[in-house]
C-alpha positions in Angstrom: 43.9 45.7 47.4 42.3 46.3 50.8 41.3 49.8 51.7 43.4 49.7 54.9 45.7 47.6 57.1 44.1 45.8 60.0 46.5 47.7 62.3 46.6 51.0 60.4 44.6 53.8 58.9 43.1 54.1 55.4 45.3 54.3 52.3 45.6 56.9 49.6 45.7 56.4 45.9 48.7 54.3 44.7 51.7 56.3 43.4 54.8 54.1 42.7 57.7 55.5 44.8 60.3 52.8 44.8 62.9 55.1 43.3 62.5 57.6 46.2 65.3 58.1 48.7 65.1 55.5 51.5 66.3 58.1 54.0 68.7 57.6 56.9 65.9 55.8 58.8 68.3 54.3 61.4 69.0 57.8 62.8 65.7 57.6 64.6 67.5 55.3 67.0 69.7 58.3 68.0 72.9 56.2 68.3 76.1 57.6 66.8 77.8 54.1 66.9 75.0 52.8 64.7 75.4 55.8 62.4 79.1 54.9 62.0 78.4 51.3 61.2 75.9 52.3 58.5 78.5 54.6 56.9 80.7 51.5 56.5 77.9 49.5 54.8 78.1 51.6 51.6 81.9 51.9 51.7 83.2 48.3 52.2 80.6 45.6 52.1 81.0 43.1 49.2 77.3 42.4 49.1 76.5 45.8 47.8 79.5 45.7 45.5 78.2 42.6 43.9 74.7 44.1 43.5 76.1 47.2 42.0 78.1 45.1 39.5 74.9 43.2 38.5 73.2 46.6 37.9 76.2 47.8 35.8 75.9 44.6 33.7 72.2 45.2 33.2 72.9 48.8 32.1 75.5 47.6 29.6 73.1 45.0 28.2 70.4 47.7 27.8 72.9 49.9 26.0 73.8 47.0 23.7 70.2 46.3 23.0 69.5 50.0 22.2 72.3 50.0 19.6 70.1 47.8 17.5 67.8 50.8 16.8 70.6 52.5 14.8 72.4 51.7 11.6 75.6 49.8 11.6 78.5 51.6 9.9 81.7 49.9 8.9 84.9 51.4 7.3 87.0 49.4 5.0 90.5 49.8 3.6 92.3 47.3 1.4 95.4 47.1 -0.8 96.3 44.3 -3.1 98.5 43.4 -6.1 97.4 40.7 -8.4 98.1 39.2 -11.9 95.1 38.6 -14.2 95.6 35.7 -16.6 95.2 36.0 -20.4 92.3 33.5 -20.2 90.3 35.6 -17.8 86.5 35.4 -18.5 86.0 39.2 -18.7 88.1 41.2 -21.1 90.5 38.4 -22.2 93.9 39.5 -23.5 97.4 39.7 -22.4 98.2 38.9 -18.8 98.0 42.0 -16.6 99.7 42.7 -13.3 98.1 45.6 -11.3 97.7 47.2 -7.9 94.2 47.7 -6.4 93.4 50.1 -3.6 90.0 50.3 -2.0 88.9 52.8 0.6 85.2 52.9 1.5 82.5 52.0 3.9 79.2 50.1 4.3 76.0 50.6 6.2 73.4 48.1 7.2 70.1 48.8 8.9 67.3 46.5 10.1 63.9 47.9 9.3 62.1 47.1 12.6 58.6 46.8 11.1 57.5 44.0 13.5 59.0 45.5 16.8 61.7 42.9 17.4 64.3 45.5 18.1 62.0 47.8 20.0 60.8 45.0 22.3 64.3 43.8 22.9 65.2 47.3 24.0 62.1 47.5 26.3 63.0 44.1 27.8 66.6 45.1 28.4 65.6 48.4 29.9 63.1 46.7 32.2 65.8 44.3 33.3 68.1 47.2 34.1 65.3 48.8 36.2 64.8 45.5 37.9 68.4 45.3 38.8 68.3 48.9 40.1 65.4 47.9 42.3 67.4 44.8 43.4 70.3 47.1 44.3 68.0 49.3 46.5 66.5 46.1 48.0 70.0 44.7 48.8 71.0 48.0 50.4 67.9 48.2 52.5 68.1 44.6 53.6 71.8 45.0 54.5 71.1 48.2 56.5 68.2 46.4 58.3 70.4 43.4 59.1 73.2 45.6 60.5 70.7 47.6 62.6 69.1 44.3 63.8 72.4 42.8 64.9 73.4 46.1 66.6 70.2 46.2 68.6 70.7 42.6 69.6 74.3 43.4 70.6 73.2 46.2 72.8 70.5 44.0 74.3 73.1 41.4 75.2 75.3 44.1 76.8 72.3 45.3 78.9 71.5 41.7 80.0 75.2 41.2 80.7 75.2 44.2 82.9 72.1 42.9 84.7 73.8 39.5 85.3 77.0 41.1 86.5 75.1 43.2 89.0 73.1 40.2 90.1 76.3 38.1 90.6 77.6 40.9 92.9 74.3 41.0 94.8 74.2 37.2 95.1 77.8 37.1 96.3 77.0 39.6 99.1 73.9 37.5 100.0 76.0 34.4 100.0 78.6 35.9 102.3 75.8 36.9 104.7 74.5 33.3 104.7 77.9 31.9 105.3 78.3 34.2 108.3 74.9 33.2 109.6 75.8 29.5 109.1 79.0 30.0 111.0 77.0 31.6 113.8 74.6 28.6 113.8 71.6 30.5 112.4 71.5 29.3 108.8 71.7 25.7 107.6 73.9 24.0 105.1 70.9 23.8 102.8 70.7 27.6 102.7 74.4 27.8 101.7 74.0 25.3 98.9 70.9 27.0 97.6 72.7 30.3 97.7 75.7 28.8 95.9 73.5 27.3 93.3 71.9 30.6 92.5 75.2 32.4 92.4 76.9 29.8 90.1 74.0 29.5 87.8 73.8 33.3 87.1 77.6 33.5 86.7 77.4 30.7 84.2 74.8 32.5 82.2 76.9 35.7 82.2 79.8 33.7 80.7 77.5 32.3 78.0 76.4 35.8 77.0 80.0 36.7 76.3 80.1 34.0 73.5 76.8 35.3 72.1 78.2 38.9 72.1 81.3 37.8 70.2 79.3 35.9 67.6 77.1 38.9 66.8 80.2 41.1 66.6 81.7 38.7 64.0 78.4 38.8 62.0 78.5 42.6 62.0 82.1 42.6 60.9 81.2 40.3 57.9 78.3 42.5 56.9 80.2 45.7 56.8 83.2 44.2 55.1 85.8 44.0 58.0 87.8 41.2 59.4 86.2 39.7 62.6 89.5 39.4 64.3 90.1 43.2 64.2 86.5 44.4 64.6 84.9 45.3 67.8 82.0 47.5 69.1 82.7 49.6 72.2 80.3 48.6 74.9 77.9 51.2 76.1 75.0 51.3 78.6 73.1 54.2 77.0 69.9 52.8 75.6 69.0 53.4 72.0 65.9 55.4 71.3 62.7 53.7 70.2 61.4 55.0 66.9 57.8 56.1 67.1 55.6 55.6 64.0 52.4 57.4 63.2 49.2 55.4 63.7 48.2 55.6 60.0 50.4 54.6 57.1 49.8 56.1 53.7 49.8 53.5 50.9 52.9 55.0 49.3 55.1 53.7 52.1 54.4 50.1 51.0 54.8 51.1 47.4 58.4 52.1 48.1 59.3 48.4 48.5 62.0 47.8 45.9 61.3 44.0 45.7 57.8 44.8 44.4 59.3 47.2 41.9 61.9 44.6 40.8 59.2 42.0 40.3 57.0 44.4 38.3 60.0 45.3 36.0 60.8 41.6 35.5 57.2 41.1 34.5 57.4 44.0 32.0 60.6 42.5 30.5 58.9 39.1 30.0 56.0 40.8 28.3 58.4 42.6 25.9 60.1 39.3 25.1 56.7 37.9 24.0 56.8 40.6 21.4 60.3 39.6 20.3 59.1 36.0 20.0 56.1 37.0 17.9 58.3 39.1 15.6 60.2 36.0 14.6 57.2 34.8 12.6 57.6 37.8 10.2 60.4 38.5 7.6 63.7 40.1 8.7 64.0 43.1 6.4 67.3 45.0 6.1 68.8 47.7 3.9 72.4 48.0 2.9 74.4 50.8 1.5 78.1 50.8 0.4 80.4 53.3 -1.2 84.0 54.5 -1.5 86.9 54.7 -3.8 88.7 52.1 -5.9 91.8 52.7 -7.9 94.9 50.9 -9.3 97.2 53.8 -8.6 97.3 57.1 -6.7 95.4 59.3 -6.3 92.9 57.0 -4.7 90.3 59.6 -3.8 88.6 61.3 -6.7 85.5 61.5 -8.7 86.6 59.0 -11.3 87.6 56.4 -8.7 84.4 56.6 -6.6 81.8 53.9 -6.4 78.6 53.3 -4.5 75.8 50.8 -4.2 72.4 51.0 -2.7 71.1 47.7 -1.4 70.5 45.0 -1.1 67.0 45.5 0.3 66.6 42.0 1.6 63.8 40.1 3.3 64.3 36.7 4.8 61.3 34.7 6.0 61.8 31.3 7.7 59.3 28.9 6.2 60.0 25.8 8.2 61.9 25.4 11.5 60.4 22.3 13.0 58.2 24.3 15.4 61.1 26.2 17.0 59.5 29.6 16.9 56.2 28.3 18.2 58.0 26.7 21.1 60.0 29.9 21.8 56.7 31.9 21.8 55.1 29.4 24.1 58.1 29.5 26.4 58.0 33.3 26.5 54.3 33.2 27.5 54.9 30.6 30.2 57.8 32.7 31.6 55.5 35.7 31.7 52.8 33.7 33.5 55.4 32.5 36.0 56.6 36.0 36.7 53.0 37.3 37.0 52.4 34.6 39.7 55.6 35.6 41.4 54.7 39.2 41.3 51.3 38.5 42.9 53.1 36.4 45.5 55.6 39.1 46.3 52.8 41.7 46.7 50.8 39.4 49.0 54.0 38.7 51.0 54.6 42.4 51.3 51.1 43.0 52.7 51.6 40.1 55.2 55.0 41.5 56.3 53.5 44.9 56.8 50.6 43.5 58.8 52.9 41.3 60.8 55.2 44.2 61.6 52.4 46.6 62.5 50.8 44.0 64.8 54.1 43.1 66.5 54.9 46.8 67.1 51.5 47.4 68.6 51.5 44.2 70.7 55.1 44.7 72.0 54.3 48.3 73.1 51.6 47.0 75.4 53.7 44.0 76.4 56.6 46.1 77.4 54.4 48.2 79.8 53.1 45.1 81.5 56.5 43.4 81.7 58.0 46.5 83.3 55.3 46.4 85.9 56.1 42.7 86.5 59.8 43.3 86.7 59.4 46.1 89.3 57.0 43.9 91.4 59.4 41.0 91.2 62.3 43.2 92.4 60.2 44.4 95.4 59.3 40.8 96.2 62.9 39.8 96.1 63.8 42.6 98.5 61.0 41.7 100.9 61.8 38.0 100.8 65.4 38.7 101.7 64.4 41.0 104.5 62.1 38.3 105.9 64.9 35.8 105.7 67.3 38.1 107.5 64.7 38.7 110.2 64.1 35.0 110.6 60.5 35.1 109.3 61.2 32.9 106.2 63.6 30.2 105.0 66.0 30.7 102.1 63.8 28.8 99.7 61.5 31.8 99.6 64.4 34.0 98.8 65.7 31.8 96.0 62.2 31.6 94.5 61.9 35.4 94.6 65.4 35.8 93.2 64.7 33.5 90.3 61.4 35.2 89.5 63.0 38.7 89.7 65.9 37.9 87.4 63.6 36.2 84.9 61.2 39.2 84.9 64.1 41.6 84.4 65.6 39.6 81.6 62.2 39.3 79.9 61.8 43.1 80.2 65.2 43.6 78.5 64.4 41.2 75.7 61.0 42.7 75.1 62.7 46.1 74.8 65.1 44.7 72.3 62.2 43.0 70.4 60.4 46.4 70.2 63.4 47.9 68.4 63.8 44.9 66.2 60.1 45.1 65.3 60.7 48.7 64.4 63.4 47.6 62.0 61.2 44.9 60.5 58.5 47.6 60.0 61.1 49.7 58.1 61.8 46.8 55.8 58.1 46.0 55.4 57.3 49.6 54.2 60.4 49.8 52.0 62.5 52.2 54.0 62.2 55.2 56.3 60.8 58.6 55.7 61.2 61.8 57.6 57.4 62.0 58.0 57.1 58.4 59.3 60.0 58.2 61.8 60.4 60.1 65.0 62.6 59.6 68.0 60.6 58.7 71.1 61.7 58.1 74.7 63.2 54.7 75.3 
């Protein structure tokens, strides 16, 4: 592993931390509505319910595999009435009709000399741990998806407010141009240019309403609610921008549950190689039986007791047409596949972390410059309109300035949204939030 990120400080020694609490990382956005949506994620979403069910299955499978480490005990009770013929091979004589009552039990135990049972247990436990990591991964991914959609939704609302305000400003400007045209000062070209600007912005405002509705519907599906009854109350208060420290200790990346799941699947595959190898050795088991057998009551008593130790059996398969060799080869190939997948997931995790760090860093600088551009474009728009009103410029100069100003302000909004989405991507890249790594900063 490299000693540091390209966009971060040096790492510390590796300490697996995937089972640590992910933390309420979204609270760094300081938005009560987002907090409420996250509360619904755990309560109602079918995605987490399915992941939890898979984890429960893995736990049950691990318990079933663990049962193989203990003896199997069976209780038996039987009652019969039979007639023995005079020509019976043992103790021939007169025909006999008698009752028979049996009350007893039997125990069998596999002597796990070659590790078949132990490795089966290890594999099942590793599978359960992998499913636990998958559950944490699904929860983190779902939380990140909800937060990302919510940030996009608020960004659309901010842009919608900008367009609504722009439509009102363009309508006032259009009325001024109509008045000037009626007075013989402005031309019909100016009116048409003004109307084009006004109608285009109004059309974009209507288009955003559809985008807003689609994101609301996606949010509803993620938190387990019906889209037809779900809505998010619009708000103009900007969400806070989480600020991250400049250096990330390595344990943040080690919190990633997908890496943990891949490692546990690899451990399970390794244990199954041991199971496949054990098939080349004899299966050795020990039996024990005992109880009471009588032809009449009382059944339980010293004279009616019986017991048997054994058999101590050993079964070795001498020929199976190469089946065990094929199963061992398949187990080893599966291990190699999972080892390659594990390396791929780790490399992908580093890439995601690097990408997220680079994007957070670049967007911070881009936002500063874009804010400067938006402020300058607004001033240019005001100056151009003043020049037009004073007769020092034609309306083409105004429309050009209006177009540039609106585009600069929209870009500023989108970059602000991208900053927050990059913060969410960084949370996913480092495997969740931590109190030491997330702070609320000014928007």
